[in-house]
C-alpha positions in Angstrom: -0.1 0.4 -0.2 1.0 3.4 -0.5 1.9 6.2 1.9 0.0 9.6 1.4 1.3 12.5 3.3 0.1 14.2 5.5 -3.4 16.4 4.5 -2.6 15.4 0.5 -5.9 13.3 -1.0 -4.9 13.0 -4.9 -8.8 14.1 -5.7 -7.9 17.6 -3.9 -4.8 17.7 -5.9 -7.0 16.8 -9.3 -9.6 19.6 -7.9 -7.2 22.2 -7.0 -5.3 22.2 -10.4 -8.7 22.4 -12.4 -9.7 25.5 -10.6 -6.6 27.3 -11.1 -6.9 26.1 -14.7 -10.3 27.9 -14.6 -9.3 30.0 -13.0 -6.6 31.3 -15.4 -8.8 31.0 -18.7 -10.7 33.8 -17.1 -7.8 35.9 -16.2 -6.8 35.3 -19.9 -10.5 36.2 -21.0 -10.6 39.7 -18.6 -7.4 40.2 -19.6 -8.6 40.0 -23.8 -11.7 42.0 -22.8 -9.5 44.7 -20.2 -7.4 46.0 -24.0 -11.2 46.0 -26.1 -12.2 48.4 -23.3 -10.5 52.4 -23.0 -10.4 55.2 -20.2 -10.6 59.1 -21.5 -8.4 61.7 -19.7 -9.4 65.0 -19.5 -7.1 68.4 -18.3 -6.9 71.5 -18.6 -10.4 72.3 -19.2 -10.4 69.8 -21.9 -7.2 71.3 -23.7 -5.8 67.8 -23.2 -7.5 64.2 -24.2 -5.7 60.4 -23.5 -7.1 57.4 -24.0 -6.2 54.7 -22.6 -6.6 50.9 -22.8 -7.5 48.8 -19.6 -3.9 46.6 -20.5 -2.5 50.2 -20.6 -1.5 51.2 -24.1 -2.6 54.7 -25.1 -5.0 54.9 -28.3 -4.9 58.9 -28.9 -3.8 62.2 -27.8 -5.8 65.1 -28.3 -5.3 68.2 -28.0 -7.7 71.6 -28.5 -5.7 74.4 -31.6 -6.2 77.3 -29.5 -3.7 75.2 -26.3 -1.5 75.6 -29.6 -1.8 79.3 -30.3 0.1 80.1 -27.0 3.5 78.5 -27.7 3.8 77.8 -24.2 5.8 74.2 -24.0 6.5 74.0 -20.6 2.6 74.1 -19.8 1.7 72.5 -22.9 4.5 69.3 -21.0 3.0 69.9 -18.0 -1.1 68.6 -19.2 0.7 65.9 -20.8 2.2 64.6 -18.7 -1.2 65.0 -15.9 -3.2 63.5 -18.7 -0.8 60.6 -19.1 -0.6 59.6 -15.8 -5.0 60.6 -15.0 -5.2 57.6 -17.9 -2.9 55.6 -16.2 -4.7 55.9 -12.7 -8.0 54.5 -14.5 -6.6 52.0 -16.8 -5.1 50.2 -13.6 -8.1 51.2 -11.6 -10.5 49.7 -14.4 -7.7 46.4 -14.7 -8.1 46.1 -10.4 -11.9 46.2 -10.6 -12.0 43.3 -13.7 -9.1 40.9 -12.2 -9.6 41.7 -8.8 -13.1 39.7 -8.3 -10.6 36.8 -9.7 -8.4 36.7 -6.9 -10.5 35.4 -4.6 -11.3 31.9 -6.9 -7.5 31.6 -6.0 -8.0 28.3 -4.6 -5.2 28.4 -1.7 
Protein backbone atom coordinates (compact mmCIF):
# COMPACT_ATOMS: atom_id res chain seq x y z
CA UNK A 1 0.00 0.00 0.00
CA UNK A 2 1.40 3.41 -1.05
CA UNK A 3 1.87 6.00 1.64
CA UNK A 4 0.38 9.47 1.25
CA UNK A 5 1.70 12.69 2.71
CA UNK A 6 -0.33 14.04 5.57
CA UNK A 7 -3.21 16.20 4.39
CA UNK A 8 -2.69 15.50 0.70
CA UNK A 9 -5.40 13.66 -1.15
CA UNK A 10 -5.25 12.90 -4.89
CA UNK A 11 -8.82 14.09 -5.49
CA UNK A 12 -8.12 17.41 -3.77
CA UNK A 13 -5.03 17.97 -5.89
CA UNK A 14 -6.87 17.22 -9.12
CA UNK A 15 -9.73 19.48 -8.10
CA UNK A 16 -7.29 22.28 -7.30
CA UNK A 17 -5.54 21.87 -10.66
CA UNK A 18 -8.88 22.05 -12.46
CA UNK A 19 -9.82 25.20 -10.53
CA UNK A 20 -6.47 26.79 -11.40
CA UNK A 21 -6.93 26.00 -15.10
CA UNK A 22 -10.43 27.51 -15.06
CA UNK A 23 -9.13 30.58 -13.24
CA UNK A 24 -6.34 30.97 -15.79
CA UNK A 25 -8.89 30.91 -18.61
CA UNK A 26 -11.00 33.53 -16.81
CA UNK A 27 -7.95 35.77 -16.30
CA UNK A 28 -6.97 35.46 -19.97
CA UNK A 29 -10.51 36.36 -21.03
CA UNK A 30 -10.60 39.35 -18.67
CA UNK A 31 -7.23 40.55 -20.00
CA UNK A 32 -8.45 40.29 -23.59
CA UNK A 33 -11.56 42.27 -22.67
CA UNK A 34 -9.43 44.94 -20.96
CA UNK A 35 -7.51 45.42 -24.21
CA UNK A 36 -10.83 46.37 -25.85
CA UNK A 37 -12.02 48.75 -23.11
CA UNK A 38 -10.87 52.37 -22.97
CA UNK A 39 -10.69 55.18 -20.45
CA UNK A 40 -10.29 58.88 -21.24
CA UNK A 41 -8.54 61.42 -19.06
CA UNK A 42 -9.18 65.11 -19.67
CA UNK A 43 -7.17 67.96 -18.15
CA UNK A 44 -6.93 71.71 -18.54
CA UNK A 45 -10.66 72.13 -18.95
CA UNK A 46 -10.65 69.85 -21.99
CA UNK A 47 -7.45 71.24 -23.49
CA UNK A 48 -5.78 67.82 -23.44
CA UNK A 49 -7.39 64.40 -23.64
CA UNK A 50 -5.67 61.03 -23.54
CA UNK A 51 -7.38 57.75 -24.31
CA UNK A 52 -5.92 54.53 -22.96
CA UNK A 53 -6.95 50.89 -23.05
CA UNK A 54 -7.45 48.74 -19.99
CA UNK A 55 -4.12 47.07 -20.70
CA UNK A 56 -2.33 50.45 -20.50
CA UNK A 57 -1.83 51.26 -24.17
CA UNK A 58 -2.21 54.89 -25.15
CA UNK A 59 -4.49 54.99 -28.20
CA UNK A 60 -5.15 58.70 -28.68
CA UNK A 61 -3.97 62.14 -27.64
CA UNK A 62 -6.06 65.20 -28.41
CA UNK A 63 -4.76 68.74 -27.96
CA UNK A 64 -7.10 71.68 -28.38
CA UNK A 65 -5.79 73.88 -31.23
CA UNK A 66 -6.19 77.05 -29.17
CA UNK A 67 -3.72 75.65 -26.65
CA UNK A 68 -1.05 75.66 -29.34
CA UNK A 69 -1.69 79.27 -30.28
CA UNK A 70 0.00 80.47 -27.10
CA UNK A 71 2.96 78.12 -27.71
CA UNK A 72 3.62 77.69 -23.98
CA UNK A 73 5.70 74.52 -24.21
CA UNK A 74 6.07 74.02 -20.45
CA UNK A 75 2.34 74.28 -19.88
CA UNK A 76 1.67 71.81 -22.70
CA UNK A 77 4.22 69.39 -21.26
CA UNK A 78 2.64 69.66 -17.81
CA UNK A 79 -0.85 69.07 -19.22
CA UNK A 80 0.29 66.07 -21.26
CA UNK A 81 2.04 64.56 -18.26
CA UNK A 82 -0.96 65.15 -16.04
CA UNK A 83 -3.38 63.66 -18.58
CA UNK A 84 -1.17 60.65 -19.22
CA UNK A 85 -0.81 59.91 -15.50
CA UNK A 86 -4.56 60.32 -14.96
CA UNK A 87 -5.26 57.92 -17.84
CA UNK A 88 -2.80 55.39 -16.40
CA UNK A 89 -4.51 55.61 -13.00
CA UNK A 90 -7.94 55.10 -14.59
CA UNK A 91 -6.63 52.18 -16.63
CA UNK A 92 -5.11 50.52 -13.55
CA UNK A 93 -8.36 51.02 -11.64
CA UNK A 94 -10.28 49.40 -14.49
CA UNK A 95 -7.88 46.44 -14.53
CA UNK A 96 -8.15 46.03 -10.76
CA UNK A 97 -11.95 46.16 -11.02
CA UNK A 98 -12.02 43.45 -13.70
CA UNK A 99 -9.23 41.20 -12.39
CA UNK A 100 -9.67 41.69 -8.65
CA UNK A 101 -12.69 39.41 -8.25
CA UNK A 102 -10.79 36.61 -9.98
CA UNK A 103 -8.15 36.62 -7.25
CA UNK A 104 -10.87 35.62 -4.82
CA UNK A 105 -11.23 32.36 -6.74
CA UNK A 106 -7.71 31.14 -6.01
CA UNK A 107 -7.84 27.75 -4.28
CA UNK A 108 -5.26 28.51 -1.60
